[in-house]
VEXZA-398346 format. One record per atom (N, C-alpha, C): residue in three letters; x, y, z negated. Coordinates in steps of 0.02 Angstrom, whole numbers, padded with zeros to 5 digits, always signed. Layout:
AlaXYZ...
//
This chain:
Met+06150+01915+01291Met+06124+01924+01223Met+06182+01944+01178Ser+06168+01992+01134Ser+06221+02017+01090Ser+06240+01965+01039Glu+06298+01976+01012Glu+06322+01930+00959Glu+06276+01932+00899Glu+06248+01992+00885Glu+06203+01998+00827Glu+06139+01959+00837Ser+06115+01961+00901Ser+06053+01923+00917Ser+06065+01849+00910Asn+06124+01826+00933Asn+06141+01755+00927Asn+06142+01733+00854Glu+06168+01775+00811Glu+06172+01758+00740Glu+06103+01753+00709Ile+06059+01800+00731Ile+05990+01799+00704Ile+05954+01736+00727Ser+05964+01719+00792Ser+05931+01659+00820Ser+05955+01597+00784Thr+06021+01593+00773Thr+06050+01535+00738Thr+06022+01530+00667Ala+06017+01587+00634Ala+05992+01588+00565Ala+05919+01565+00563Asn+05879+01587+00613Asn+05809+01566+00616Asn+05803+01491+00626Glu+05846+01464+00670Glu+05845+01392+00682Glu+05862+01353+00619Ile+05911+01379+00582Ile+05931+01346+00519Ile+05873+01349+00469Asp+05840+01408+00464Asp+05782+01414+00419Asp+05726+01367+00438Asn+05713+01362+00504Asn+05660+01317+00527Asn+05677+01244+00512Glu+05739+01226+00522Glu+05761+01158+00507Glu+05755+01143+00433Gln+05775+01191+00391Gln+05770+01181+00319Gln+05697+01175+00298Thr+05654+01217+00330Thr+05582+01214+00314Thr+05553+01146+00332Arg+05571+01121+00393Arg+05548+01055+00414Arg+05572+01001+00367Ser+05636+01006+00347Ser+05665+00956+00302Ser+05630+00956+00234Leu+05616+01018+00210Leu+05581+01025+00146Leu+05511+00996+00150Gly+05477+01011+00207Gly+05410+00984+00216Gly+05409+00909+00219Gln+05458+00881+00255Gln+05463+00808+00259Gln+05477+00778+00191Ser+05519+00811+00153Ser+05536+00786+00085Ser+05474+00786+00041Ile+05434+00841+00046Ile+05373+00846+00005Ile+05324+00790+00024Val+05317+00779+00091Val+05272+00726+00115Val+05294+00658+00090Arg+05360+00644+00095Arg+05387+00580+00072Arg+05376+00571-00003Ala+05389+00627-00041Ala+05380+00624-00113Ala+05307+00611-00131Thr+05262+00645-00094Thr+05190+00637-00107Thr+05168+00565-00094Ile+05191+00539-00036Ile+05174+00469-00019Ile+05202+00421-00071Gly+05264+00435-00092Gly+05296+00392-00142Gly+05257+00393-00208Leu+05236+00453-00229Leu+05198+00459-00291Leu+05130+00424-00286Ala+05099+00431-00226Ala+05034+00399-00216Ala+05041+00323-00220Ile+05093+00296-00187Ile+05105+00224-00190Ile+05119+00201-00261Phe+05160+00241-00297Phe+05176+00225-00367Phe+05113+00224-00410Ala+05070+00275-00399Ala+05008+00279-00438Ala+04963+00219-00425Val+04957+00199-00361Val+04915+00142-00343Val+04942+00078-00374Val+05008+00068-00368Val+05039+00007-00396Val+05032+00007-00472Thr+05044+00064-00504Thr+05038+00068-00577Thr+04967+00054-00600Ala+04919+00085-00565Ala+04848+00073-00583Ala+04830-00001-00576Gly+04856-00031-00522Gly+04843-00103-00512Gly+04873-00145-00567Leu+04934-00130-00586Leu+04967-00167-00639Leu+04930-00159-00705Ile+04908-00097-00719Ile+04871-00085-00781Ile+04806-00124-00781Ala+04771-00123-00723Ala+04707-00159-00718Ala+04718-00234-00729Ile+04770-00261-00697Ile+04785-00333-00705Ile+04802-00349-00777Thr+04841-00305-00809Thr+04860-00315-00879Thr+04799-00313-00924Gln+04754-00264-00911Gln+04693-00258-00952Gln+04649-00319-00944Val+04640-00342-00882Val+04599-00402-00871Val+04630-00462-00906Gly+04696-00470-00898Gly+04730-00526-00930Gly+04725-00522-01006Thr+04734-00461-01033Thr+04730-00452-01105Thr+04659-00465-01130Ser+04609-00440-01095Ser+04539-00450-01115Ser+04522-00525-01115Glu+04544-00560-01063Glu+04530-00631-01060Glu+04565-00669-01116Arg+04627-00648-01132Arg+04664-00681-01185Arg+04631-00669-01253Ile+04608-00607-01265Ile+04574-00591-01327Ile+04509-00630-01333Ala+04470-00632-01278Ala+04407-00669-01279Ala+04419-00743-01293Lys+04472-00771-01264Lys+04488-00841-01276Lys+04506-00853-01349Gln+04545-00807-01378Gln+04565-00814-01447Gln+04505-00810-01493Ile+04458-00765-01477Ile+04397-00759-01517Ile+04356-00824-01513Arg+04349-00852-01452Arg+04312-00914-01444Arg+04344-00971-01484Glu+04410-00975-01482Glu+04445-01027-01518Glu+04437-01019-01593Ala+04442-00957-01617Ala+04434-00943-01689Ala+04363-00959-01711Arg+04314-00942-01669Arg+04244-00955-01685Arg+04231-01030-01687Ser+04258-01066-01639Ser+04247-01138-01636Ser+04276-01172-01699Lys+04336-01151-01717Lys+04367-01179-01778Lys+04327-01162-01840Ala+04303-01099-01843Ala+04266-01077-01902Ala+04198-01112-01907Leu+04167-01127-01850Leu+04103-01163-01851Leu+04108-01228-01889Tyr+04162-01265-01876Tyr+04169-01330-01908Tyr+04195-01325-01979Glu+04219-01267-01999Glu+04234-01256-02069Glu+04171-01245-02109Ile+04122-01213-02077Ile+04057-01200-02110Ile+04013-01262-02107Val+04010-01294-02050Val+03969-01354-02041Val+04014-01410-02017Pro+04041-01450-02063Pro+04088-01504-02044Pro+04058-01551-01992Ala+04100-01580-01951Ala+04078-01623-01897Ala+04037-01683-01922Asp+04053-01708-01982Asp+04016-01767-02006Asp+03950-01750-02039Ser+03931-01685-02040Ser+03868-01666-02071Ser+03812-01654-02020His+03829-01657-01956His+03778-01649-01904His+03796-01693-01844Asn+03746-01708-01803Asn+03760-01752-01746Asn+03736-01724-01680Asn+03732-01658-01676Asn+03718-01625-01612Asn+03779-01585-01591Ser+03778-01561-01530Ser+03830-01516-01506Ser+03807-01445-01518Met+03839-01411-01566Met+03818-01342-01581Met+03825-01297-01521Leu+03876-01309-01480Leu+03886-01268-01421Leu+03829-01276-01371Asp+03802-01337-01366Asp+03746-01350-01321Asp+03681-01322-01349Asp+03676-01318-01414Asp+03615-01291-01446Asp+03623-01218-01465Ala+03666-01183-01430Ala+03676-01112-01442Ala+03622-01071-01407Phe+03607-01013-01434Phe+03564-00965-01400Phe+03596-00896-01409Gln+03572-00849-01371Gln+03600-00782-01375Gln+03556-00737-01418Ile+03587-00688-01448Ile+03550-00643-01493Ile+03574-00572-01484Ala+03526-00526-01484Ala+03541-00455-01482Ala+03506-00423-01542Ala+03545-00402-01591Ala+03515-00376-01653Ala+03561-00325-01685Lys+03542-00263-01684Lys+03582-00211-01716Lys+03584-00220-01791Glu+03534-00256-01818Glu+03533-00269-01890Glu+03592-00312-01913Leu+03621-00349-01866Leu+03680-00390-01881Leu+03744-00353-01865Gly+03738-00290-01847Gly+03797-00250-01829Gly+03820-00261-01757Leu+03779-00295-01718Leu+03799-00312-01649Leu+03787-00254-01602Thr+03835-00243-01558Thr+03827-00193-01505Thr+03819-00227-01437Asp+03832-00292-01434Asp+03824-00331-01373Asp+03785-00394-01388Ile+03766-00429-01337Ile+03733-00494-01345Ile+03786-00544-01367Glu+03771-00582-01420Glu+03818-00631-01447Glu+03786-00700-01449Asp+03827-00750-01463Asp+03801-00819-01469Asp+03786-00836-01542Ala+03730-00870-01552Ala+03713-00899-01617Ala+03708-00974-01607Phe+03716-01013-01661Phe+03720-01085-01654Phe+03676-01120-01705Ile+03651-01178-01685Ile+03610-01219-01730Ile+03642-01287-01739Ala+03653-01306-01801Ala+03678-01373-01816Ala+03618-01417-01836Lys+03615-01477-01807Lys+03558-01521-01820Lys+03582-01591-01841Gln+03541-01623-01881Gln+03553-01692-01900Gln+03491-01731-01880Asp+03498-01776-01832Asp+03442-01815-01806Asp+03384-01770-01783Gly+03402-01716-01749Gly+03353-01671-01721Gly+03326-01618-01768Lys+03343-01623-01833Lys+03319-01574-01882Lys+03373-01521-01895Ala+03354-01458-01891Ala+03401-01404-01902Ala+03424-01403-01975Ile+03490-01402-01985Ile+03517-01399-02053Ile+03556-01335-02065Ser+03572-01300-02011Ser+03610-01239-02019Ser+03603-01194-01958Leu+03596-01130-01971Leu+03596-01079-01919Leu+03658-01036-01929Ile+03698-01028-01877Ile+03759-00989-01882Ile+03750-00925-01841Leu+03749-00869-01876Leu+03738-00805-01845Leu+03802-00765-01838Pro+03808-00727-01784Pro+03864-00680-01778Pro+03848-00617-01818Val+03897-00591-01854Val+03887-00531-01894Val+03948-00486-01884Val+03937-00421-01880Val+03992-00374-01875Val+03987-00324-01933Ala+04039-00322-01974Ala+04044-00271-02027Ala+04078-00210-01995Lys+04041-00159-01982Lys+04066-00102-01943Lys+04113-00057-01983Glu+04108-00057-02048Glu+04144-00008-02088Glu+04208-00035-02120Gly+04242-00079-02085Gly+04306-00103-02111Gly+04357-00046-02114Tyr+04409-00056-02153Tyr+04460-00003-02162Tyr+04492+00016-02096Ser+04507-00035-02054Ser+04542-00022-01991Ser+04498-00034-01930Gly+04433-00041-01941Gly+04388-00052-01885Gly+04338-00108-01900Pro+04297-00125-01851Pro+04246-00178-01861Pro+04277-00246-01877Ile+04241-00285-01917Ile+04262-00352-01936Ile+04210-00401-01911Arg+04231-00447-01869Arg+04184-00496-01840Arg+04182-00558-01884Leu+04121-00580-01899Leu+04110-00637-01944Leu+04061-00686-01911Ile+04060-00747-01937Ile+04003-00791-01926Ile+03976-00811-01994Leu+03910-00816-01998Leu+03875-00829-02061Leu+03832-00891-02053Gly+03845-00943-02093Gly+03805-01003-02090Gly+03751-01003-02143Leu+03689-01015-02122Leu+03632-01014-02168Leu+03593-01079-02165Ser+03572-01103-02223Ser+03527-01160-02225Ser+03457-01136-02207Pro+03410-01182-02191Pro+03343-01161-02172Pro+03308-01117-02225Asp+03327-01125-02289Asp+03295-01085-02340Asp+03332-01019-02355Gly+03382-01003-02313Gly+03416-00939-02320Gly+03475-00938-02367Gln+03500-00996-02386Gln+03559-00998-02430Gln+03622-00999-02387Ile+03672-00961-02409Ile+03734-00957-02371Ile+03774-01022-02377Gln+03789-01052-02321Gln+03830-01112-02320Gln+03904-01096-02309Gly+03916-01039-02281Gly+03986-01018-02272Gly+03991-00955-02231Val+04045-00920-02240Val+04061-00859-02201Val+04133-00865-02179Arg+04147-00847-02117Arg+04216-00846-02094Arg+04228-00783-02052Val+04288-00756-02059Val+04310-00699-02019Val+04342-00726-01955Ile+04320-00701-01898Ile+04349-00725-01835Ile+04390-00671-01799Glu+04383-00608-01819Glu+04424-00555-01789Glu+04424-00494-01834His+04482-00465-01845His+04487-00403-01885His+04553-00369-01872Ser+04559-00308-01896Ser+04621-00270-01889Ser+04643-00242-01957Glu+04624-00276-02010Glu+04639-00251-02077Glu+04713-00257-02094Thr+04734-00219-02144Thr+04804-00213-02162Thr+04834-00280-02185Pro+04888-00302-02153Pro+04921-00364-02175Pro+04944-00358-02249Gly+04931-00412-02286Gly+04951-00413-02356Gly+04899-00384-02403Leu+04850-00348-02376Leu+04797-00318-02417Leu+04729-00341-02391Gly+04704-00306-02341Gly+04637-00321-02314Gly+04633-00388-02279Asp+04689-00415-02257Asp+04686-00479-02220Asp+04673-00539-02266Lys+04667-00526-02331Lys+04651-00581-02377Lys+04578-00603-02371Ile+04542-00571-02326Ile+04474-00594-02310Ile+04476-00658-02269Glu+04534-00675-02242Glu+04542-00737-02204Glu+04545-00796-02252Ala+04509-00850-02234Ala+04506-00909-02278Ala+04575-00941-02288Arg+04619-00934-02239Arg+04685-00965-02244Arg+04732-00925-02290Lys+04710-00864-02309Lys+04753-00822-02352Lys+04727-00814-02423Ser+04662-00825-02432Ser+04634-00823-02500Ser+04566-00856-02498Asp+04538-00869-02557Asp+04472-00900-02562Asp+04416-00847-02569Trp+04434-00784-02561Trp+04384-00731-02573Trp+04322-00740-02529Ile+04330-00756-02465Ile+04273-00761-02420Ile+04227-00819-02439Lys+04253-00867-02478Lys+04213-00925-02498Lys+04167-00910-02557Thr+04176-00851-02587Thr+04133-00833-02645Thr+04061-00821-02625Phe+04047-00816-02561Phe+03978-00806-02538Phe+03939-00871-02535Glu+03973-00927-02535Glu+03940-00992-02527Glu+03890-01004-02583Gly+03830-01024-02565Gly+03778-01038-02614Gly+03736-00977-02632Arg+03757-00919-02610Arg+03719-00858-02625Arg+03659-00852-02579Ser+03608-00818-02603Ser+03548-00804-02563Ser+03513-00743-02594Leu+03461-00721-02561Leu+03422-00665-02589Leu+03383-00688-02650Asp+03372-00753-02656Asp+03335-00779-02714Asp+03377-00780-02778Asn+03442-00793-02771Asn+03483-00798-02832Asn+03530-00739-02842Thr+03528-00690-02797Thr+03570-00631-02804Thr+03528-00569-02787Ala+03514-00529-02837Ala+03471-00470-02828Ala+03506-00419-02783Ser+03467-00375-02754Ser+03494-00325-02707Ser+03550-00284-02738Ala+03541-00264-02801Ala+03592-00223-02835Ala+03658-00260-02844Gln+03655-00326-02843Gln+03716-00366-02852Gln+03757-00374-02788Trp+03726-00354-02732Trp+03762-00361-02668Trp+03807-00300-02658Ala+03860-00299-02698Ala+03910-00245-02696Ala+03972-00271-02730Val+04028-00238-02720Val+04089-00257-02755Val+04083-00234-02828Lys+04122-00265-02871Lys+04118-00250-02943Lys+04132-00177-02958Lys+04175-00146-02918Lys+04191-00075-02928Lys+04129-00032-02919Asp+04081-00057-02879Asp+04018-00021-02867Asp+03961-00049-02909Gly+03977-00091-02957Gly+03925-00119-03001Gly+03895-00184-02977Gly+03925-00215-02926Gly+03898-00277-02899Gly+03932-00339-02926Asp+03921-00395-02892Asp+03945-00460-02915Asp+04011-00482-02883Phe+04032-00449-02830Phe+04087-00476-02790Phe+04153-00439-02804Asp+04205-00479-02810Asp+04272-00451-02822Asp+04294-00408-02763Gln+04329-00354-02778Gln+04365-00319-02725Gln+04435-00349-02721Leu+04467-00339-02666Leu+04535-00364-02658Leu+04584-00315-02689Thr+04637-00340-02718Thr+04688-00297-02748Thr+04716-00249-02696Gly+04708-00185-02708Gly+04733-00135-02662Gly+04690-00123-02601Ala+04632-00156-02598Ala+04588-00148-02540Ala+04515-00156-02563Thr+04479-00102-02563Thr+04408-00103-02583Thr+04363-00094-02523Ile+04383-00053-02476Ile+04341-00037-02418Ile+04324-00099-02378Thr+04373-00143-02368Thr+04363-00203-02328Thr+04310-00249-02358Pro+04317-00271-02421Pro+04266-00315-02449Pro+04198-00280-02457Arg+04199-00215-02469Arg+04136-00178-02475Arg+04097-00182-02409Ala+04132-00175-02354Ala+04100-00179-02288Ala+04071-00248-02275Ile+04108-00300-02293Ile+04085-00368-02281Ile+04025-00385-02324Val+04027-00367-02388Val+03971-00381-02433Val+03908-00348-02406Ala+03914-00285-02386Ala+03856-00249-02360Ala+03829-00281-02296Ala+03873-00301-02252Ala+03852-00332-02189Ala+03817-00398-02200Ile+03842-00438-02247Ile+03811-00503-02261Ile+03742-00493-02292His+03737-00445-02337His+03672-00431-02368His+03621-00410-02314Glu+03642-00367-02268Glu+03597-00346-02215Glu+03577-00405-02171Ala+03624-00451-02160Ala+03609-00510-02120Ala+03558-00555-02154Leu+03563-00561-02220Leu+03514-00601-02258Leu+03445-00570-02255Leu+03442-00504-02260Leu+03377-00470-02255Leu+03348-00479-02185Phe+03391-00477-02136Phe+03369-00489-02067Phe+03341-00559-02059Tyr+03376-00609-02086Tyr+03353-00678-02081Tyr+03286-00686-02116Gln+03279-00654-02172Gln+03216-00659-02211Gln+03156-00636-02169Thr+03164-00583-02131Thr+03108-00556-02092Thr+03099-00592-02025Gln+03152-00624-02000Gln+03149-00655-01934Gln+03155-00731-01936Gln+03152-00760-01995Gln+03167-00831-02004Gln+03127-00876-01958Gly+03061-00868-01957Gly+03018-00911-01917Gly+03035-00910-01844Lys+03044-00851-01816Lys+03059-00844-01745Lys+03129-00869-01729Leu+03177-00855-01774Leu+03245-00879-01763Leu+03248-00955-01758Asn+03214-00988-01804Asn+03217-01061-01806Asn+03180-01094-01748Asp+03138-01055-01713Asp+03102-01082-01656Asp+03134-01062-01589Thr+03191-01029-01592Thr+03223-01006-01530Thr+03253-01065-01492Ala+03236-01070-01429Ala+03260-01126-01387Ala+03332-01113-01365Pro+03372-01167-01361Pro+03441-01160-01337Pro+03443-01127-01268Gly+03493-01084-01259Gly+03502-01052-01194Gly+03460-00991-01182Thr+03416-00974-01231Thr+03373-00915-01222Thr+03401-00856-01262Leu+03371-00798-01252Leu+03392-00737-01286Leu+03342-00721-01341Phe+03368-00714-01402Phe+03326-00695-01459Phe+03327-00619-01467Val+03268-00590-01468Val+03261-00519-01482Val+03217-00512-01543Pro+03240-00476-01595Pro+03202-00471-01657Pro+03132-00445-01647Ala+03085-00475-01685Ala+03016-00451-01684Ala+03014-00383-01718Ile+02973-00339-01690Ile+02967-00272-01719Ile+02916-00274-01776Glu+02939-00250-01834Glu+02894-00251-01892Glu+02843-00195-01885Glu+02781-00211-01902Glu+02728-00160-01898Glu+02722-00124-01965
//
């Protein structure tokens, strides 16, 4: 074999070896990326599950604390958690099934606590609970979850201002429909300094909840613990 042929053969062998090495490198890189993707996806899923559980726990704790702010422990002698029922009502701003609670004294209902969501908050939905007496008077409102601006919209929290307590004692009987608005819109309720959208959303949501209670009052008060309440359809 000529020297030229030997050089060509050697060059081909080198090219083949480089091709094999490149192919092996691509395969290793692909496998490595696939493993990385699987591990990353797993970590993200674990983080999301952990975060979701932590958020749900925080909401439950906030709701439990808020329940006893609206209905003090010495004002009823039943377990509100045991006398809870579920409710699905878009009129309350709900997109999922939520828990509602009944406080009783010697077997007689003294308060119904409804979940309410004010969808039009400045930074997103605002989750509330609304305590109502049997005749539809507000016993208390508490915010249990929100994303409003610190120092402005977060004054809807009872621990930061008394604004949320201004609803206590209000009802459809003593506050006309036109009054269910912030003062800037001609209503009865103060807006927060530097924040109007947040209180506007809450006032509107509470008014809608009162209208809902007015039309569903009889059925709501007869709902058995552990069952699902679905609003009656008005004819």
